[in-house]
FIGU-49912 format. One record per atom (N, C-alpha, C, O): residue in one letter; x, y, z. Coordinates in steps of 0.1 Angstrom, whole numbers, padded with zeros to 4 digits, always signed. Layout:
<pts>
AXYZ
...
</pts>
This chain:
<pts>
M+0087+0487+0697
M+0075+0486+0689
M+0064+0480+0697
M+0066+0470+0704
Q+0052+0486+0696
Q+0040+0481+0704
Q+0035+0468+0698
Q+0035+0466+0686
K+0031+0459+0707
K+0026+0446+0702
K+0012+0449+0695
K+0004+0456+0701
Q+0010+0443+0683
Q-0002+0446+0676
Q-0013+0436+0679
Q-0025+0438+0676
T-0010+0424+0685
T-0020+0414+0688
T-0023+0414+0703
T-0014+0413+0711
M-0036+0414+0706
M-0040+0413+0720
M-0051+0403+0721
M-0058+0400+0711
L-0054+0398+0733
L-0064+0388+0735
L-0076+0395+0742
L-0074+0402+0752
G-0088+0393+0736
G-0100+0399+0743
G-0110+0387+0746
G-0111+0378+0738
V-0117+0389+0757
V-0126+0379+0761
V-0140+0386+0765
V-0140+0396+0771
D-0150+0380+0760
D-0164+0385+0762
D-0172+0375+0770
D-0175+0365+0765
V-0175+0379+0783
V-0182+0370+0791
V-0197+0373+0790
V-0201+0385+0793
G-0205+0364+0786
G-0219+0366+0784
G-0227+0357+0793
G-0222+0348+0799
G-0240+0359+0792
G-0249+0351+0800
G-0250+0336+0796
G-0253+0327+0804
S-0247+0334+0783
S-0247+0320+0778
S-0234+0314+0773
S-0232+0302+0773
G-0225+0323+0770
G-0212+0318+0765
G-0200+0328+0769
G-0202+0340+0770
I-0188+0322+0770
I-0176+0330+0772
I-0167+0328+0760
I-0163+0317+0757
K-0165+0339+0753
K-0159+0339+0740
K-0146+0347+0740
K-0145+0358+0745
G-0135+0341+0734
G-0123+0348+0733
G-0117+0348+0719
G-0121+0339+0711
G-0108+0357+0716
G-0102+0358+0703
G-0090+0367+0703
G-0089+0376+0711
L-0081+0365+0693
L-0069+0373+0691
L-0073+0384+0681
L-0080+0382+0671
V-0068+0396+0684
V-0073+0408+0676
V-0060+0416+0672
V-0051+0418+0681
N-0060+0421+0660
N-0050+0431+0656
N-0056+0444+0660
N-0065+0449+0655
I-0050+0450+0670
I-0055+0462+0676
I-0052+0475+0668
I-0056+0486+0671
Q-0045+0473+0657
Q-0043+0485+0648
Q-0054+0486+0638
Q-0058+0497+0634
T-0060+0474+0634
T-0071+0474+0624
T-0084+0470+0630
T-0094+0472+0624
G-0084+0463+0642
G-0097+0458+0647
G-0101+0445+0641
G-0112+0441+0643
E-0092+0438+0634
E-0095+0426+0627
E-0093+0414+0637
E-0083+0413+0644
M-0102+0404+0636
M-0100+0392+0643
M-0090+0384+0636
M-0089+0383+0624
L-0081+0378+0644
L-0070+0369+0639
L-0073+0355+0641
L-0070+0350+0652
G-0079+0348+0632
G-0083+0334+0634
G-0097+0333+0640
G-0104+0343+0642
E-0100+0321+0643
E-0114+0318+0649
E-0114+0322+0664
E-0104+0320+0671
R-0126+0326+0668
R-0128+0328+0682
R-0130+0314+0689
R-0133+0304+0682
F-0128+0314+0702
F-0130+0301+0710
F-0141+0304+0720
F-0140+0314+0727
R-0150+0295+0721
R-0161+0297+0730
R-0163+0285+0739
R-0162+0273+0735
V-0167+0288+0752
V-0171+0278+0761
V-0184+0282+0767
V-0187+0294+0767
E-0192+0273+0772
E-0205+0276+0778
E-0203+0283+0791
E-0194+0280+0799
T-0211+0293+0794
T-0211+0300+0807
T-0217+0289+0817
T-0228+0284+0815
P-0210+0287+0828
P-0215+0277+0837
P-0228+0280+0843
P-0232+0292+0844
K-0236+0270+0846
K-0249+0272+0853
K-0249+0264+0866
K-0248+0251+0865
P-0250+0270+0877
P-0251+0285+0879
P-0237+0291+0877
P-0227+0285+0878
S-0238+0304+0873
S-0226+0312+0869
S-0219+0319+0881
S-0218+0331+0881
K-0216+0311+0891
K-0209+0316+0903
K-0195+0320+0900
K-0189+0314+0890
P-0189+0329+0908
P-0175+0333+0905
P-0165+0323+0902
P-0157+0323+0893
E-0164+0313+0911
E-0154+0302+0909
E-0156+0294+0896
E-0146+0291+0890
A-0168+0291+0893
A-0171+0284+0881
A-0168+0292+0868
A-0162+0287+0859
V-0172+0305+0868
V-0169+0313+0857
V-0154+0315+0855
V-0149+0315+0844
A-0147+0317+0866
A-0132+0319+0866
A-0125+0307+0860
A-0116+0308+0852
E-0130+0295+0863
E-0124+0283+0857
E-0127+0282+0842
E-0118+0278+0834
A-0139+0286+0838
A-0142+0286+0823
A-0134+0297+0816
A-0129+0294+0805
F-0132+0308+0822
F-0124+0319+0817
F-0110+0314+0815
F-0103+0317+0805
K-0104+0307+0825
K-0091+0301+0824
K-0089+0292+0812
K-0079+0293+0805
K-0099+0284+0809
K-0099+0275+0797
K-0097+0283+0784
K-0090+0279+0775
V-0104+0295+0783
V-0103+0303+0771
V-0089+0309+0769
V-0084+0308+0758
I-0083+0313+0780
I-0070+0319+0780
I-0060+0308+0776
I-0051+0310+0768
A-0062+0296+0782
A-0052+0285+0780
A-0053+0280+0765
A-0043+0276+0759
H-0065+0281+0759
H-0067+0277+0745
H-0057+0285+0736
H-0052+0279+0726
F-0055+0297+0739
F-0047+0306+0730
F-0032+0306+0734
F-0024+0312+0728
E-0029+0298+0745
E-0015+0297+0750
E-0010+0312+0752
E+0001+0315+0748
W-0018+0320+0759
W-0015+0334+0760
W-0006+0337+0772
W-0007+0330+0782
S+0002+0347+0771
S+0011+0350+0782
S+0013+0366+0783
S+0024+0370+0785
D+0002+0373+0782
D+0002+0387+0783
D-0010+0392+0790
D-0018+0384+0795
V-0012+0405+0792
V-0024+0410+0798
V-0036+0407+0789
V-0035+0404+0777
V-0048+0406+0796
V-0061+0402+0789
V-0071+0413+0791
V-0072+0419+0802
G-0079+0416+0781
G-0090+0425+0782
G-0103+0417+0783
G-0104+0406+0777
C-0113+0421+0791
C-0125+0413+0794
C-0137+0422+0795
C-0137+0432+0802
G-0147+0419+0787
G-0160+0425+0788
G-0169+0416+0797
G-0169+0404+0796
F-0177+0423+0806
F-0184+0415+0816
F-0198+0421+0817
F-0200+0433+0817
P-0209+0412+0819
P-0222+0417+0819
P-0226+0423+0833
P-0234+0418+0840
S-0220+0435+0836
S-0222+0441+0849
S-0217+0455+0848
S-0209+0459+0840
V-0222+0464+0857
V-0216+0476+0860
V-0203+0473+0867
V-0202+0465+0876
V-0192+0479+0862
V-0179+0476+0867
V-0172+0489+0872
V-0171+0498+0864
K-0168+0489+0884
K-0161+0500+0890
K-0148+0496+0896
K-0148+0488+0906
N-0137+0500+0891
N-0123+0497+0896
N-0122+0482+0897
N-0116+0477+0907
G-0127+0474+0887
G-0125+0460+0887
G-0135+0452+0895
G-0135+0440+0895
V-0144+0459+0902
V-0154+0453+0911
V-0168+0453+0903
V-0172+0463+0898
T-0174+0441+0902
T-0187+0440+0896
T-0198+0444+0905
T-0199+0439+0916
M-0206+0454+0901
M-0216+0460+0910
M-0230+0455+0908
M-0239+0457+0917
T-0233+0449+0897
T-0246+0444+0894
T-0245+0430+0888
T-0234+0426+0884
A-0256+0423+0886
A-0256+0410+0881
A-0269+0406+0875
A-0276+0398+0880
A-0273+0413+0864
A-0286+0411+0858
A-0286+0397+0850
A-0297+0390+0851
N-0276+0393+0844
N-0276+0381+0835
N-0265+0371+0840
N-0260+0363+0832
I-0261+0372+0852
I-0251+0363+0858
I-0254+0362+0873
I-0262+0369+0878
D-0248+0352+0879
D-0252+0349+0893
D-0250+0361+0902
D-0240+0368+0901
K-0259+0362+0912
K-0259+0373+0921
K-0247+0374+0930
K-0244+0384+0936
E-0240+0363+0931
E-0227+0363+0939
E-0217+0372+0934
E-0207+0376+0941
W-0218+0376+0921
W-0209+0386+0915
W-0210+0400+0921
W-0201+0408+0920
V-0221+0403+0926
V-0224+0417+0931
V-0214+0420+0943
V-0213+0413+0953
G-0206+0430+0941
G-0196+0434+0951
G-0183+0426+0950
G-0175+0427+0959
T-0181+0418+0940
T-0170+0409+0939
T-0159+0416+0931
T-0161+0423+0921
N-0146+0414+0935
N-0135+0419+0928
N-0132+0410+0916
N-0124+0401+0917
A-0139+0412+0905
A-0138+0403+0893
A-0124+0404+0887
A-0119+0394+0883
K-0118+0415+0888
K-0104+0417+0882
K-0095+0407+0889
K-0087+0400+0883
E-0096+0407+0902
E-0087+0399+0910
E-0090+0384+0908
E-0080+0376+0906
I-0102+0380+0908
I-0106+0366+0906
I-0101+0361+0893
I-0096+0350+0892
L-0104+0368+0882
L-0101+0364+0869
L-0086+0364+0866
L-0080+0356+0859
S-0079+0374+0872
S-0064+0375+0870
S-0058+0363+0877
S-0048+0357+0872
N-0062+0360+0889
N-0056+0349+0897
N-0059+0335+0890
N-0051+0326+0890
A-0071+0334+0883
A-0075+0322+0877
A-0066+0319+0865
A-0061+0308+0863
C-0063+0329+0857
C-0055+0327+0844
C-0040+0330+0846
C-0032+0326+0837
G-0036+0336+0856
G-0022+0339+0858
G-0017+0351+0851
G-0005+0353+0850
H-0026+0359+0846
H-0022+0372+0839
H-0031+0383+0843
H-0042+0381+0848
E-0026+0395+0842
E-0035+0407+0847
E-0046+0408+0837
E-0044+0409+0825
V-0058+0409+0842
V-0070+0411+0835
V-0076+0424+0837
V-0078+0428+0849
F-0079+0432+0826
F-0086+0445+0827
F-0100+0442+0823
F-0103+0437+0813
I-0110+0447+0832
I-0124+0443+0830
I-0132+0456+0829
I-0130+0465+0837
R-0142+0456+0820
R-0151+0467+0819
R-0165+0461+0815
R-0166+0449+0812
N-0175+0469+0815
N-0189+0465+0811
N-0188+0460+0797
N-0182+0466+0788
D-0195+0449+0794
D-0194+0442+0781
D-0200+0451+0769
D-0193+0452+0759
A-0211+0458+0772
A-0216+0466+0761
A-0208+0479+0759
A-0207+0483+0747
D-0202+0484+0769
D-0192+0495+0768
D-0181+0491+0758
D-0177+0499+0750
L-0176+0479+0760
L-0165+0475+0751
L-0169+0472+0737
L-0162+0475+0727
A-0181+0467+0735
A-0187+0465+0722
A-0188+0478+0715
A-0185+0480+0703
G-0193+0488+0723
G-0194+0502+0717
G-0181+0508+0714
G-0180+0514+0703
L-0171+0506+0722
L-0158+0511+0720
L-0152+0505+0707
L-0146+0513+0699
A-0155+0492+0704
A-0150+0486+0692
A-0157+0493+0680
A-0150+0495+0669
E-0170+0495+0681
E-0177+0500+0669
E-0173+0515+0667
E-0173+0519+0655
I-0171+0522+0677
I-0167+0536+0675
I-0152+0537+0670
I-0149+0546+0662
K-0144+0528+0674
K-0130+0528+0670
K-0128+0522+0656
K-0120+0528+0648
F-0135+0511+0653
F-0132+0503+0641
F-0144+0501+0632
F-0143+0497+0621
G-0156+0503+0637
G-0168+0499+0630
G-0176+0511+0624
G-0170+0520+0619
V-0189+0510+0625
V-0198+0519+0618
V-0197+0533+0624
V-0201+0543+0617
G-0193+0535+0636
G-0192+0548+0642
G-0179+0555+0640
G-0176+0566+0645
K-0170+0549+0633
K-0156+0554+0631
K-0156+0568+0625
K-0148+0576+0629
D-0165+0571+0616
D-0165+0584+0609
D-0177+0592+0613
D-0179+0602+0606
S-0184+0589+0624
S-0195+0596+0628
S-0195+0598+0643
S-0205+0594+0650
Q-0185+0604+0648
Q-0183+0605+0663
Q-0189+0618+0669
Q-0189+0620+0681
E-0193+0628+0661
E-0198+0640+0667
E-0212+0638+0673
E-0220+0630+0668
G-0215+0645+0684
G-0228+0645+0690
G-0229+0632+0698
G-0219+0626+0703
T-0242+0628+0700
T-0245+0616+0708
T-0248+0604+0699
T-0256+0604+0690
N-0241+0593+0702
N-0243+0580+0695
N-0245+0569+0706
N-0239+0570+0716
L-0254+0560+0702
L-0258+0550+0712
L-0257+0536+0705
L-0261+0534+0694
L-0251+0527+0713
L-0251+0513+0708
L-0259+0504+0718
L-0258+0506+0730
I-0267+0496+0712
I-0275+0486+0720
I-0272+0472+0716
I-0273+0469+0704
T-0268+0464+0725
T-0265+0450+0722
T-0277+0442+0726
T-0283+0443+0736
I-0281+0433+0717
I-0293+0425+0718
I-0289+0410+0720
I-0284+0404+0711
G-0291+0405+0732
G-0288+0391+0735
G-0296+0386+0747
G-0308+0387+0747
S-0289+0380+0757
S-0296+0376+0769
S-0303+0387+0776
S-0313+0385+0781
G-0297+0399+0775
G-0303+0411+0780
G-0302+0422+0769
G-0300+0419+0757
L-0303+0434+0773
L-0301+0446+0764
L-0290+0454+0770
L-0292+0461+0780
G-0278+0454+0764
G-0267+0462+0769
G-0267+0476+0762
G-0273+0477+0751
S-0260+0485+0767
S-0259+0498+0761
S-0246+0505+0763
S-0239+0502+0772
A-0242+0513+0753
A-0230+0521+0754
A-0233+0535+0748
A-0238+0536+0737
L-0231+0545+0755
L-0234+0559+0751
L-0221+0567+0749
L-0212+0566+0757
F-0220+0573+0737
F-0208+0581+0734
F-0212+0595+0731
F-0222+0598+0724
V-0205+0605+0737
V-0207+0619+0734
V-0194+0625+0728
V-0184+0625+0734
N-0195+0629+0715
N-0184+0633+0708
N-0172+0623+0708
N-0161+0627+0710
G-0176+0610+0707
G-0166+0600+0707
G-0161+0595+0720
G-0153+0585+0721
Q-0166+0601+0731
Q-0161+0597+0744
Q-0172+0589+0751
Q-0183+0592+0752
L-0167+0578+0757
L-0177+0568+0764
L-0182+0574+0777
L-0174+0579+0785
V-0195+0573+0779
V-0201+0575+0792
V-0203+0561+0798
V-0213+0555+0794
P-0195+0556+0807
P-0195+0542+0811
P-0207+0538+0820
P-0213+0546+0826
N-0210+0525+0819
N-0219+0518+0828
N-0234+0524+0827
N-0240+0526+0837
T-0238+0527+0815
T-0252+0533+0814
T-0263+0523+0817
T-0273+0527+0823
E-0262+0510+0813
E-0272+0500+0816
E-0287+0504+0812
E-0296+0503+0820
F-0288+0509+0800
F-0302+0514+0796
F-0311+0502+0793
F-0323+0504+0791
G-0306+0490+0793
G-0315+0479+0792
G-0324+0477+0805
G-0334+0469+0805
H-0321+0484+0815
H-0328+0483+0828
H-0338+0495+0830
H-0344+0496+0840
L-0340+0503+0819
L-0350+0513+0820
L-0364+0507+0820
L-0366+0497+0814
Y-0373+0514+0826
Y-0387+0510+0825
Y-0393+0516+0812
Y-0390+0528+0810
L-0400+0509+0805
L-0406+0514+0793
L-0419+0522+0796
L-0426+0519+0805
K-0421+0533+0788
K-0433+0541+0789
K-0445+0533+0786
K-0445+0525+0776
G-0455+0534+0795
G-0467+0526+0793
G-0467+0512+0797
G-0476+0505+0796
H-0455+0507+0802
H-0454+0494+0807
H-0447+0493+0820
H-0437+0500+0823
R-0452+0485+0829
R-0445+0483+0842
R-0436+0472+0841
R-0437+0462+0847
V-0426+0474+0832
V-0417+0463+0829
V-0403+0469+0825
V-0402+0479+0818
I-0393+0462+0830
I-0379+0466+0826
I-0377+0462+0811
I-0381+0451+0807
A-0370+0470+0804
A-0369+0469+0789
A-0364+0455+0786
A-0369+0448+0777
E-0353+0450+0792
E-0347+0437+0787
E-0356+0425+0791
E-0354+0414+0786
H-0365+0427+0800
H-0375+0417+0804
H-0386+0416+0794
H-0395+0407+0795
Y-0386+0426+0785
Y-0397+0427+0775
Y-0392+0426+0761
Y-0399+0421+0752
A-0380+0430+0758
A-0375+0431+0744
A-0361+0425+0741
A-0356+0428+0731
A-0355+0418+0751
A-0343+0411+0748
A-0345+0400+0739
A-0356+0395+0737
D-0334+0395+0732
D-0335+0384+0723
D-0339+0371+0731
D-0346+0362+0725
S-0334+0370+0743
S-0338+0358+0751
S-0353+0358+0754
S-0358+0347+0755
I-0360+0369+0754
I-0374+0369+0756
I-0381+0365+0743
I-0391+0358+0744
R-0376+0369+0732
R-0381+0365+0719
R-0381+0349+0718
R-0391+0343+0714
K-0370+0344+0722
K-0369+0329+0722
K-0378+0322+0732
K-0384+0312+0729
R-0378+0328+0744
R-0385+0321+0755
R-0400+0321+0753
R-0407+0312+0756
E-0405+0332+0747
E-0419+0334+0744
E-0423+0329+0730
E-0435+0331+0726
D-0413+0325+0723
D-0415+0320+0709
D-0422+0331+0701
D-0432+0328+0694
L-0417+0343+0701
L-0423+0354+0694
L-0418+0354+0679
L-0406+0351+0677
S-0426+0358+0670
S-0421+0360+0656
S-0413+0372+0656
S-0413+0381+0665
W-0404+0374+0646
W-0396+0385+0644
W-0405+0398+0643
W-0401+0409+0648
K-0416+0397+0637
K-0425+0408+0636
K-0430+0413+0649
K-0430+0425+0652
V-0435+0404+0657
V-0441+0407+0670
V-0430+0413+0679
V-0431+0423+0686
W-0418+0405+0680
W-0407+0410+0688
W-0402+0424+0683
W-0399+0432+0691
G-0401+0425+0670
G-0397+0438+0664
G-0405+0450+0668
G-0400+0461+0671
K-0418+0448+0670
K-0427+0459+0675
K-0423+0462+0689
K-0423+0474+0693
R-0420+0452+0697
R-0416+0455+0711
R-0403+0462+0711
R-0401+0472+0719
F-0393+0458+0703
F-0380+0464+0703
F-0381+0478+0698
F-0374+0487+0702
N-0390+0481+0689
N-0393+0494+0684
N-0397+0504+0695
N-0393+0515+0696
Q-0406+0498+0704
Q-0410+0507+0715
Q-0398+0511+0724
Q-0397+0522+0729
Y-0390+0501+0726
Y-0378+0504+0734
Y-0369+0515+0727
Y-0365+0524+0734
L-0366+0513+0714
L-0358+0523+0707
L-0365+0537+0707
L-0358+0547+0708
Q-0378+0537+0705
Q-0385+0550+0706
Q-0383+0557+0719
Q-0382+0569+0720
H-0383+0549+0730
H-0381+0554+0743
H-0367+0560+0745
H-0366+0571+0750
L-0357+0553+0740
L-0344+0558+0740
L-0342+0571+0732
L-0336+0581+0736
E-0349+0571+0720
E-0349+0583+0712
E-0354+0595+0719
E-0349+0606+0717
S-0365+0593+0726
S-0372+0604+0733
S-0363+0609+0744
S-0364+0621+0748
L-0355+0601+0750
L-0347+0605+0762
L-0334+0611+0757
L-0329+0621+0764
F-0327+0606+0747
F-0314+0611+0743
F-0312+0617+0730
F-0302+0623+0727
A-0322+0617+0721
A-0321+0623+0708
A-0308+0620+0701
A-0301+0629+0697
P-0304+0607+0700
P-0291+0604+0695
P-0290+0607+0680
P-0300+0607+0673
N-0278+0609+0675
N-0275+0610+0660
N-0277+0597+0653
N-0281+0596+0642
M-0273+0586+0660
M-0273+0573+0654
M-0274+0562+0665
M-0269+0564+0676
I-0282+0552+0662
I-0283+0540+0671
I-0277+0528+0664
I-0281+0525+0653
I-0267+0522+0670
I-0260+0511+0664
I-0265+0498+0672
I-0266+0498+0684
L-0269+0488+0664
L-0274+0476+0670
L-0264+0465+0669
L-0259+0461+0658
G-0260+0460+0681
G-0250+0449+0681
G-0255+0437+0689
G-0267+0436+0691
G-0246+0427+0692
G-0251+0415+0698
G-0256+0405+0688
G-0256+0408+0676
G-0259+0393+0693
G-0262+0382+0684
G-0274+0385+0675
G-0274+0381+0663
A-0285+0391+0680
A-0297+0394+0671
A-0294+0404+0660
A-0302+0405+0651
S-0284+0412+0661
S-0281+0422+0651
S-0279+0415+0638
S-0280+0421+0627
K-0274+0403+0638
K-0272+0395+0625
K-0285+0393+0618
K-0285+0390+0606
K-0296+0394+0625
K-0310+0391+0619
K-0317+0404+0617
K-0329+0405+0616
Y-0310+0415+0615
Y-0316+0429+0614
Y-0326+0429+0603
Y-0337+0436+0605
A-0324+0422+0592
A-0334+0423+0581
A-0347+0417+0584
A-0357+0420+0578
K-0347+0408+0594
K-0360+0402+0598
K-0369+0411+0607
K-0381+0408+0608
F-0363+0422+0613
F-0372+0430+0621
F-0371+0445+0617
F-0377+0453+0624
S-0362+0449+0608
S-0360+0463+0605
S-0372+0470+0600
S-0374+0482+0603
D-0381+0463+0594
D-0393+0469+0589
D-0403+0473+0600
D-0414+0479+0597
Q-0400+0469+0612
Q-0409+0472+0623
Q-0404+0484+0631
Q-0411+0489+0640
L-0393+0490+0627
L-0387+0501+0634
L-0391+0514+0628
L-0390+0516+0616
E-0397+0522+0636
E-0403+0535+0632
E-0396+0546+0640
E-0402+0550+0651
L-0385+0551+0636
L-0377+0561+0643
L-0373+0572+0634
L-0371+0570+0622
R-0370+0584+0640
R-0364+0595+0632
R-0349+0593+0632
R-0343+0598+0623
T-0344+0586+0641
T-0329+0584+0642
T-0325+0573+0633
T-0332+0564+0630
K-0313+0575+0627
K-0307+0565+0619
K-0303+0553+0627
K-0297+0554+0638
V-0308+0541+0623
V-0305+0529+0630
V-0297+0520+0620
V-0301+0518+0609
I-0286+0514+0625
I-0277+0506+0616
I-0272+0495+0624
I-0268+0496+0636
P-0271+0483+0618
P-0265+0471+0625
P-0250+0473+0626
P-0244+0479+0618
A-0245+0468+0637
A-0230+0470+0640
A-0222+0462+0629
A-0226+0451+0624
K-0211+0468+0625
K-0203+0462+0615
K-0196+0450+0620
K-0194+0440+0613
L-0192+0451+0633
L-0184+0440+0639
L-0193+0429+0645
L-0188+0418+0649
L-0206+0431+0645
L-0216+0421+0649
L-0212+0415+0663
L-0209+0422+0672
N-0212+0402+0663
N-0210+0395+0676
N-0196+0394+0681
N-0193+0389+0692
S-0187+0400+0672
S-0172+0400+0676
S-0169+0413+0683
S-0157+0414+0688
A-0178+0423+0683
A-0174+0436+0689
A-0170+0435+0703
A-0160+0443+0707
G-0176+0427+0711
G-0172+0426+0725
G-0157+0421+0727
G-0150+0426+0735
I-0153+0411+0719
I-0140+0406+0719
I-0130+0417+0714
I-0120+0419+0721
I-0133+0423+0704
I-0124+0434+0698
I-0123+0445+0708
I-0112+0450+0709
G-0134+0450+0714
G-0133+0460+0723
G-0125+0457+0736
G-0117+0465+0741
A-0126+0444+0740
A-0118+0439+0751
A-0104+0439+0748
A-0095+0443+0757
A-0100+0434+0736
A-0086+0434+0732
A-0080+0448+0732
A-0069+0451+0735
Y-0088+0458+0726
Y-0084+0471+0726
Y-0082+0477+0739
Y-0073+0485+0742
L-0091+0474+0749
L-0089+0478+0763
L-0076+0473+0768
L-0068+0481+0775
A-0073+0461+0766
A-0060+0455+0771
A-0048+0463+0765
A-0039+0466+0772
H-0049+0466+0752
H-0039+0474+0746
H-0037+0488+0753
H-0026+0492+0756
Q-0048+0495+0755
Q-0048+0508+0761
Q-0042+0507+0775
Q-0033+0515+0779
M-0046+0497+0783
M-0042+0496+0797
M-0027+0492+0798
M-0020+0497+0806
K-0023+0483+0789
K-0009+0479+0789
K+0000+0491+0786
K+0011+0492+0792
N-0004+0499+0777
N+0005+0510+0773
N+0005+0521+0783
N+0014+0529+0784
K-0006+0522+0792
K-0005+0531+0803
K+0005+0526+0814
K+0011+0534+0821
L+0006+0513+0815
L+0014+0507+0825
L+0029+0506+0820
L+0038+0507+0828
T+0031+0504+0807
T+0044+0502+0802
T+0048+0514+0794
T+0043+0517+0783
P+0058+0522+0798
P+0063+0534+0791
P+0068+0530+0777
P+0074+0519+0775
A+0066+0539+0767
A+0071+0536+0753
A+0086+0536+0753
A+0092+0534+0742
</pts>
């Protein structure tokens, strides 16, 4: 019988969050555990904080991890919201060695999207193109075509039309806080970003995840799109749930039934 509980960890620019997940239903089992992301967020410091999250759950199996980077074969290729020393680093090896268990790592927004497509608002709407945007320290993205993930899209780094600015430097939730913008003013900025994505990809649905998605009612009246926009069902737990599901998938590839 396959194990139904797996541990997922979501590494973010401000916090590292972990939780146990029922991978049959996508439900969180108990409270998540969070530690602050070290400042500066260099590999050794992040690995030590990651180890604390794993130890908290007294875990002794493979671990799934979402990371704020383009990830290829366990190597982090970018570092927009984490220390630049991660670029070209074998994150899979570093995190696995730190906690003593094999860690499977993917882009954090990709895993949040995977959770929403598997268990959340995208579960019954997988035909065509669907897009998830996570709103937090940056703007993460996950693109699905007929339910299949197109990995490492990083649409938060697109330049906006009419602006010589990268999208997440203009419309991330961290910018709203840093510039002390009202939800109305920030919502207009975010609307420009979504309109740009709409013109590029003509998605069937845009799902909003990440911390700011919990405040959807505060800015939804600023959104003017033809595309259906809906807050993520799993909200800020999507990254953890997607990471746990990744661990489940990878373990079953390695372990014959």
